[in-house]
C-alpha positions in Angstrom: 12.2 -16.2 -5.9 8.7 -15.3 -7.1 7.9 -11.6 -7.4 4.8 -10.8 -5.4 3.1 -7.4 -5.7 0.3 -6.2 -3.4 -2.3 -3.9 -4.9 -4.0 -1.7 -2.3 -7.2 -0.1 -3.4 -8.9 0.8 -0.1 -7.8 2.7 3.0 -8.2 -0.4 5.1 -8.3 -4.2 4.8 -11.4 -5.7 3.3 -14.9 -4.3 3.0 -16.1 -3.1 6.4 -19.1 -1.0 7.4 -18.1 2.6 6.8 -19.1 3.4 10.4 -16.4 0.9 11.5 -13.5 2.2 9.4 -11.1 1.9 12.3 -11.4 -1.9 12.2 -10.4 -2.0 8.6 -7.3 0.2 9.4 -6.3 -2.0 12.3 -6.6 -5.2 10.2 -4.5 -3.6 7.4 -1.8 -2.8 10.0 -1.9 -6.4 11.3 -1.6 -7.6 7.7 1.5 -5.5 7.1 3.2 -6.6 10.4 2.5 -10.3 9.5 4.9 -9.9 6.6 7.8 -8.8 8.8 8.6 -12.4 9.9 7.7 -14.2 6.6 10.4 -15.6 4.4 8.6 -14.2 1.4 7.7 -10.5 1.4 6.1 -8.5 -1.4 8.5 -7.1 -4.0 6.4 -4.0 -4.0 3.1 -2.5 -2.8 1.1 -0.4 -5.2 -1.5 2.1 -3.9 -4.3 3.6 -5.9 -7.8 5.1 -5.5 -8.5 5.3 -1.7 -5.5 3.1 -0.9 -3.2 6.2 -1.3 -4.5 7.5 2.0 -2.5 4.8 3.8 0.9 6.4 2.7 0.0 9.9 3.9 0.7 11.8 7.1 -1.5 10.5 10.0 -2.0 7.1 8.6 -1.9 4.3 11.2 -0.2 2.1 8.6 3.0 4.2 8.4 5.0 2.1 11.0 4.2 -1.2 9.2 5.0 0.4 5.9 8.3 1.9 7.2 9.3 -1.5 8.4 8.6 -3.3 5.1 10.3 -0.5 3.2 13.3 -1.0 5.4 13.2 -4.7 4.5 13.4 -3.8 0.8 9.7 -3.6 -0.2 9.1 -0.9 -2.8 6.1 1.4 -2.1 4.5 3.2 -5.1 1.5 5.4 -5.0 -0.6 6.8 -7.9 0.0 10.5 -8.5 -3.4 11.1 -10.1 -5.1 9.5 -7.1 -3.1 11.5 -4.6 -3.9 14.7 -6.5 -7.6 13.8 -6.7 -7.8 13.5 -2.9 -5.6 16.6 -2.4 -2.9 14.5 -0.7 0.1 15.0 -2.9 1.8 17.2 -0.3 1.0 14.8 2.6 2.8 11.7 1.3 4.9 10.4 4.1 6.5 7.3 2.7 7.3 5.6 -0.6 7.4 6.9 -4.2 4.9 8.8 -6.1 4.5 7.3 -9.6 2.2 7.4 -12.6 -0.2 4.8 -13.8 2.6 3.5 -16.1 4.8 2.8 -13.1 2.0 0.8 -11.4 1.2 -1.1 -14.6 4.8 -2.0 -15.1 5.1 -3.4 -11.6 1.9 -5.4 -12.0 2.8 -6.8 -15.4 6.3 -7.8 -14.2 4.9 -9.6 -11.1 4.7 -13.4 -10.9 1.6 -12.9 -8.7 -0.6 -9.9 -7.7 -2.7 -9.9 -4.6 -5.4 -7.2 -4.2 -6.2 -6.1 -0.7 
């Protein structure tokens, strides 16, 4: 089976007007839940820059991420990014890794999708 890695660089799906951030968050949540019933799921999801906010306490994406993690999807967030945003102590799900961890996952993937 092909190894798919998702690369999450924003705290929502797509580029939305900053005044409508909630819409981007809702779309990301729908995106995650759509994978639940798919025969192919991501091998892992990598979070960096603003994307790390999605794995932290209070994120509306936590339920979808918990479900995917329970289905075997590996969640890895960039330590440097979490520290930059002051969120290292607020990580609620997944692993905290270094840039080398993220690069290894990306280079070992058969395909990478950036969301």
